[in-house]
C-alpha positions as CSV (number, residue, x, y, z in Angstrom):
1,M,87.0,101.6,76.5
2,A,87.7,104.1,73.4
3,E,85.7,105.3,70.8
4,A,85.7,104.2,67.4
5,R,88.8,106.9,66.0
6,S,90.7,106.6,62.6
7,A,94.2,106.9,61.4
8,W,95.9,105.7,58.3
9,I,98.7,103.4,58.7
10,T,101.4,104.4,55.9
11,G,104.5,102.6,57.3
12,I,105.0,98.9,58.5
13,G,108.2,97.5,60.2
14,I,108.7,94.1,61.4
15,V,111.1,91.8,61.9
16,S,110.8,88.0,63.2
17,C,112.3,84.4,62.9
18,L,110.3,84.6,59.1
19,G,113.1,87.3,58.5
20,E,112.7,90.9,58.0
21,G,109.7,93.4,55.9
22,I,106.4,92.8,54.8
23,D,107.0,90.5,51.9
24,A,109.5,87.8,53.7
25,H,106.6,87.6,56.3
26,W,103.9,87.1,54.1
27,D,106.1,84.4,52.5
28,G,106.3,82.8,55.5
29,L,102.9,82.8,56.8
30,N,101.4,81.3,53.4
31,A,104.0,78.4,53.7
32,A,101.6,77.3,56.6
33,S,104.6,75.3,58.0
34,P,105.2,76.9,61.6
35,Q,108.3,75.9,63.2
36,A,110.6,76.8,66.4
37,D,114.0,76.1,68.1
38,T,113.6,73.3,70.6
39,T,117.0,72.4,71.3
40,T,119.0,75.6,72.0
41,F,116.9,76.3,75.3
42,A,115.7,72.8,76.1
43,P,113.1,71.9,77.4
44,Y,112.1,75.3,76.4
45,I,110.3,76.3,73.1
46,V,111.8,79.7,71.3
47,H,111.1,81.5,67.8
48,P,114.9,82.5,67.6
49,L,115.1,86.0,65.0
50,S,116.3,85.5,61.7
51,P,120.2,87.4,61.0
52,L,119.6,91.1,60.5
53,E,122.1,93.0,58.5
54,L,122.8,95.8,61.0
55,D,124.3,98.0,59.3
56,K,121.2,98.7,57.2
57,Q,119.3,100.3,60.0
58,I,122.0,100.9,62.4
59,P,125.1,102.1,60.3
60,K,127.4,103.1,63.1
61,K,129.0,100.3,65.2
62,G,129.2,102.2,68.2
63,D,125.4,102.8,68.0
64,Q,125.0,99.1,67.8
65,R,127.4,97.8,70.2
66,Q,126.0,100.1,73.3
67,M,122.6,98.8,72.5
68,E,121.0,95.3,74.2
69,P,120.2,92.7,71.7
70,W,116.1,94.2,72.2
71,Q,117.2,97.7,71.4
72,R,118.7,97.1,68.4
73,I,115.6,94.7,67.4
74,G,113.6,97.5,67.6
75,T,115.9,100.3,66.2
76,Y,116.2,97.8,63.2
77,A,112.0,97.7,62.9
78,A,111.7,101.5,63.6
79,G,113.9,102.3,60.6
80,L,112.2,99.5,58.1
81,A,109.0,101.3,59.5
82,L,110.0,104.9,58.7
83,D,111.2,103.0,55.7
84,S,108.4,102.1,54.3
85,A,106.2,105.3,55.3
86,G,108.9,107.4,52.9
87,V,110.0,109.4,55.7
88,K,113.3,108.3,56.6
89,G,115.9,111.1,56.7
90,Q,112.7,114.0,56.1
91,A,113.7,115.8,59.1
92,D,110.9,117.9,58.7
93,I,108.9,115.6,59.2
94,L,110.7,113.4,61.9
95,S,111.4,116.3,63.6
96,H,107.5,116.8,64.5
97,M,107.4,113.2,64.5
98,D,105.7,111.3,67.7
99,M,106.8,107.7,69.6
100,I,105.5,105.6,71.9
101,V,107.4,102.8,72.6
102,A,105.9,99.3,74.5
103,A,109.0,97.5,76.1
104,G,110.3,95.5,78.9
105,G,112.4,96.3,81.5
106,G,115.7,95.3,79.9
107,E,118.5,92.4,80.0
108,R,120.3,91.0,82.7
109,D,124.2,90.7,81.9
110,A,124.3,86.6,82.4
111,S,127.8,86.1,82.8
112,V,128.1,88.7,85.6
113,D,125.1,87.4,87.2
114,S,126.9,83.9,87.1
115,I,130.1,84.7,88.6
116,V,128.8,86.6,91.5
117,M,125.8,84.4,92.3
118,S,128.6,81.6,92.2
119,G,131.2,83.6,94.3
120,L,129.1,85.1,96.9
121,P,128.5,81.5,98.8
122,K,132.4,81.2,99.1
123,A,133.1,84.9,100.3
124,A,134.5,85.4,103.7
125,D,132.4,88.8,104.1
126,P,129.7,88.1,101.3
127,D,128.4,91.7,102.0
128,A,131.6,93.5,100.8
129,Y,132.1,90.7,98.3
130,L,129.4,92.1,96.4
131,N,129.3,95.4,97.0
132,E,133.1,94.8,95.3
133,R,131.7,92.8,92.3
134,L,129.2,95.4,91.4
135,M,131.4,98.4,91.4
136,S,134.2,96.4,89.6
137,D,132.5,93.9,86.9
138,L,129.2,95.5,86.1
139,R,129.8,97.4,83.1
140,P,129.1,101.2,83.8
141,T,126.0,101.0,81.1
142,L,124.5,97.7,82.6
143,F,121.5,99.6,84.9
144,L,121.2,102.1,81.6
145,A,120.7,99.1,79.3
146,Q,117.8,97.9,81.9
147,L,115.8,101.2,81.5
148,S,112.5,100.9,79.2
149,N,112.7,104.3,77.6
150,L,116.4,103.5,76.3
151,L,114.8,102.0,72.7
152,A,113.1,105.7,72.3
153,G,116.4,107.0,73.1
154,N,118.4,104.6,70.6
155,I,115.2,105.5,67.9
156,S,115.6,109.2,68.2
157,I,119.3,108.8,68.4
158,V,119.5,106.7,65.1
159,H,116.7,107.8,63.1
160,G,116.1,111.4,64.3
161,V,112.7,110.9,65.3
162,T,112.7,114.0,68.1
163,G,109.0,114.9,68.8
164,S,107.0,114.0,71.8
165,S,108.3,110.4,73.3
166,R,106.3,107.9,75.7
167,T,107.1,104.6,77.0
168,F,104.7,102.1,78.2
169,M,106.1,98.9,80.3
170,G,103.2,96.3,80.8
171,E,103.8,92.8,79.0
172,E,101.1,92.5,76.7
173,A,98.9,95.5,77.7
174,A,101.4,97.8,77.6
175,G,101.4,97.0,73.3
176,V,97.7,97.8,73.5
177,D,97.7,100.6,74.8
178,A,100.8,102.2,73.0
179,V,98.7,101.7,69.6
180,R,95.7,102.7,71.4
181,I,97.1,105.9,72.7
182,A,99.0,106.9,69.0
183,L,95.7,106.6,67.6
184,S,93.7,108.9,70.1
185,R,96.1,111.6,70.0
186,I,96.1,111.3,66.1
187,A,91.9,111.4,66.1
188,G,92.2,114.1,68.8
189,G,94.8,116.5,66.6
190,Q,97.7,116.2,69.2
191,S,99.5,114.4,66.5
192,D,99.6,114.6,62.7
193,I,102.3,111.3,63.0
194,A,103.3,108.9,65.1
195,L,105.7,105.8,65.4
196,V,104.5,103.2,67.7
197,G,105.9,99.8,68.3
198,G,108.0,97.7,70.4
199,A,111.1,94.8,70.9
200,H,111.3,91.8,72.4
201,N,114.2,89.0,72.5
202,G,113.1,86.0,73.7
203,E,116.5,84.4,73.0
204,R,117.2,85.1,77.3
205,K,118.1,82.0,79.7
206,D,117.2,84.6,82.4
207,L,113.8,85.4,80.9
208,L,112.6,81.7,80.5
209,M,113.6,81.3,84.0
210,L,111.2,84.1,85.4
211,Y,108.3,82.8,83.4
212,E,109.1,79.2,84.3
213,F,108.4,80.5,87.9
214,G,105.1,81.5,86.6
215,G,104.8,78.0,84.7
216,F,103.6,80.0,81.5
217,N,107.0,78.6,78.8
218,Q,105.9,75.4,76.4
219,K,107.9,72.5,76.9
220,D,109.4,69.8,75.0
221,R,107.2,69.6,72.1
222,F,106.1,72.2,69.5
223,A,102.3,73.2,68.7
224,P,100.6,75.9,67.3
225,V,99.1,77.8,69.6
226,W,95.6,76.2,69.3
227,D,96.9,72.3,69.7
228,R,98.5,73.2,73.4
229,G,95.0,72.6,75.6
230,S,94.5,73.3,79.0
231,A,98.3,72.4,79.7
232,G,99.9,74.8,77.4
233,G,101.8,77.9,77.4
234,F,103.7,80.0,75.2
235,A,106.6,79.2,73.0
236,L,109.0,82.7,73.7
237,G,109.8,85.2,70.3
238,S,112.3,87.4,69.3
239,L,110.4,89.9,67.6
240,G,110.2,93.7,66.6
241,A,107.3,95.9,65.0
242,F,106.4,99.5,64.3
243,L,103.6,101.0,62.9
244,V,103.9,104.5,61.4
245,L,100.3,106.2,61.9
246,E,99.2,108.9,60.1
247,S,96.1,111.6,60.1
248,P,94.6,110.9,56.5
249,E,95.1,115.1,56.0
250,H,99.1,114.7,56.7
251,A,99.7,111.4,54.3
252,R,97.3,113.3,52.0
253,A,99.7,116.4,51.9
254,R,102.9,114.4,51.3
255,G,101.5,112.0,48.8
256,A,101.8,108.8,51.3
257,K,99.9,105.8,50.1
258,P,97.8,104.1,53.0
259,F,98.1,100.4,53.9
260,A,94.9,100.2,55.6
261,A,93.0,102.1,58.5
262,L,93.1,101.8,61.9
263,R,89.5,102.7,63.0
264,T,89.4,101.5,66.7
265,V,91.5,100.0,69.5
266,L,89.7,99.2,72.9
267,S,91.5,97.7,76.0
268,D,90.6,96.4,79.7
269,N,92.2,94.9,82.6
270,V,89.8,92.4,84.0
271,K,90.3,90.5,87.4
272,R,91.0,87.1,85.7
273,A,88.5,84.8,86.9
274,P,86.9,81.5,85.4
275,G,85.4,83.0,82.2
276,S,86.5,86.6,82.7
277,V,88.3,86.5,79.2
278,T,85.5,85.5,77.3
279,R,83.3,88.1,78.4
280,T,85.4,90.6,78.1
281,L,86.4,90.4,74.4
282,G,82.3,89.6,74.1
283,R,82.0,93.1,75.2
284,M,84.6,94.6,73.4
285,W,83.5,92.6,69.9
286,D,79.7,93.7,70.6
287,S,81.2,97.5,70.9
288,L,82.6,97.0,67.4
289,A,80.2,94.8,66.0
290,P,78.0,97.7,63.9
291,R,80.9,98.4,61.9
292,I,81.5,94.7,61.6
293,D,81.0,92.9,57.7
294,P,80.7,89.4,58.9
295,A,81.2,88.1,54.8
296,H,84.6,89.6,54.8
297,V,85.5,90.1,58.4
298,A,88.9,88.1,59.9
299,V,90.4,88.1,63.3
300,M,94.2,87.9,64.0
301,S,94.8,86.9,67.1
302,G,97.3,87.5,69.8
303,A,96.6,84.3,71.8
304,T,100.2,83.4,73.1
305,G,99.0,79.4,73.8
306,A,99.2,80.0,77.5
307,S,96.3,78.5,79.5
308,P,93.6,79.8,80.9
309,A,94.0,82.6,78.5
310,T,94.1,81.0,75.6
311,V,91.0,78.7,76.3
312,E,89.2,81.0,77.3
313,E,89.6,83.2,73.8
314,R,88.8,80.0,71.8
315,D,85.9,79.7,73.8
316,F,84.8,83.5,72.4
317,L,85.4,82.5,69.1
318,A,83.5,79.3,69.3
319,G,80.8,81.9,69.1
320,H,81.8,83.3,65.8
321,P,82.0,79.9,64.1
322,D,81.6,81.6,60.4
323,I,84.5,83.9,60.9
324,A,88.4,83.1,59.8
325,V,91.2,83.4,62.5
326,R,94.8,83.3,62.4
327,A,97.2,83.4,65.4
328,P,100.4,84.7,64.4
329,G,102.2,83.4,67.4
330,S,102.3,79.6,65.8
331,H,104.5,81.1,63.4
332,V,106.7,83.6,65.1
333,G,106.0,82.6,68.5
334,H,105.0,85.1,71.5
335,A,106.6,88.4,72.7
336,P,104.7,90.3,75.5
337,E,105.3,93.8,74.0
338,P,105.7,93.9,70.9
339,Q,102.8,91.2,70.0
340,F,100.0,93.8,69.3
341,P,101.6,96.0,67.3
342,F,102.9,93.2,65.0
343,N,99.6,91.4,64.4
344,V,98.0,95.1,63.8
345,A,100.9,95.4,61.0
346,L,99.7,91.9,59.7
347,A,96.2,92.7,59.8
348,A,97.0,95.8,57.6
349,V,98.8,93.7,55.0
350,A,95.9,91.5,55.0
351,V,93.4,94.3,54.1
352,S,95.7,95.9,51.8
353,R,96.7,92.9,50.0
354,G,92.6,91.1,50.6
355,N,93.6,88.2,51.2
356,L,94.4,85.5,54.4
357,F,97.2,83.4,54.9
358,P,96.8,79.5,55.4
359,P,95.1,78.3,58.7
360,A,98.3,76.5,60.8
361,D,96.6,74.3,63.4
362,T,95.1,71.1,63.4
363,T,91.8,71.6,66.2
364,G,89.8,73.7,63.5
365,V,90.2,76.8,65.3
366,E,91.5,78.0,62.2
367,R,89.9,77.5,59.0
368,P,90.1,78.6,55.3
369,M,89.1,82.0,54.0
370,D,87.3,82.0,50.7
371,R,86.3,85.3,50.3
372,S,88.3,88.6,50.4
373,V,89.4,90.2,53.7
374,K,88.0,94.0,54.0
375,Q,88.7,94.1,58.1
376,V,90.4,92.5,60.4
377,V,89.2,92.5,64.0
378,V,92.5,91.8,66.1
379,T,92.8,90.6,69.6
380,G,95.4,90.8,72.2
381,V,95.0,88.9,75.5
382,G,97.9,89.0,77.7
383,H,98.9,85.5,79.7
384,W,98.7,86.8,83.0
385,R,96.5,90.5,82.6
386,G,95.4,92.8,79.8
387,E,92.7,92.5,77.1
388,G,92.3,94.6,73.6
389,M,90.7,94.7,70.4
390,A,91.5,96.5,67.5
391,L,89.2,97.0,63.9
392,V,91.4,97.5,60.7
393,E,89.8,98.3,57.7
394,P,90.7,99.8,54.3
395,A,91.7,103.7,54.2
396,A,88.7,105.9,53.0
């Protein structure tokens, strides 16, 4: 676990089913009426990405065409974060801006996969047929498009971010560690300014199939995450989230105004056993407790809705009944890699505005908060493995 550290959040770029940017998301969250697409991928439930005018952040059509959807989502969100921080196009800053990305393994070409799998049983020589199809049907960039670090590469090409670059894989834990490492580098003086985040395309039949093998998908009926109970699952969401993290000295020197400060990020990866999530979150909370003001703190939960992880996080939260909780996953769905950066972004917005959006569940886990928000604890509990927690406060 990491010690308490501090960096300013000076830029936020988020896209989801609620739209793009801070205002669209805050308005959508305040509407307190989460919805999802229950028909396109029935019986599975998905939160589809709101339409984006890609030209605004990815001006070259050639760049757009060579990216997979998840890369376009991430590159777009990264551009929003750079705009938000006021550094878009500033080569002197972008040339030393570090980048840490949480990403999955890319996307399959479903139409080609279907053709190959349909023809293989009928082939006289299956081995020869498979080799021929792989050589002739797959576009040359397919395997490159599945490399997780291509998102960082596209951000570098499109937006000119050319400092050091790191890409983490590992679902929810990758998002936690991307933010944690970025914060650690800034606190340790190894970096002055960093772009950190990730992207996910949840509108994929192949991904739904893979998660169905594990029994993780929410099916048939949409409900907020806390309402899904012991048989619950997650509703995948298409989501992009990037933050600009900056040392206070670097931000002051260029006159940047922060949304909030990221004080610390904790991570763990316990072997899941009954009660392990509850205990791990308790240990993390205890390490933050000396800094927490119970009267003005809220929890921004990354709960997926999948059991048993969400049930055990709910048990942990029951030990803090006076603290307001919100689960953005009810509104935007679950996107493993970018979910934690997305929720840190929402925490920074809540701190900067001093208030929280309304509850959106019927179980009583989420309750109104009639006091000002001065701190937000962000939780991230992986549907299968990986736990994290962050503390967001006003920038001093």
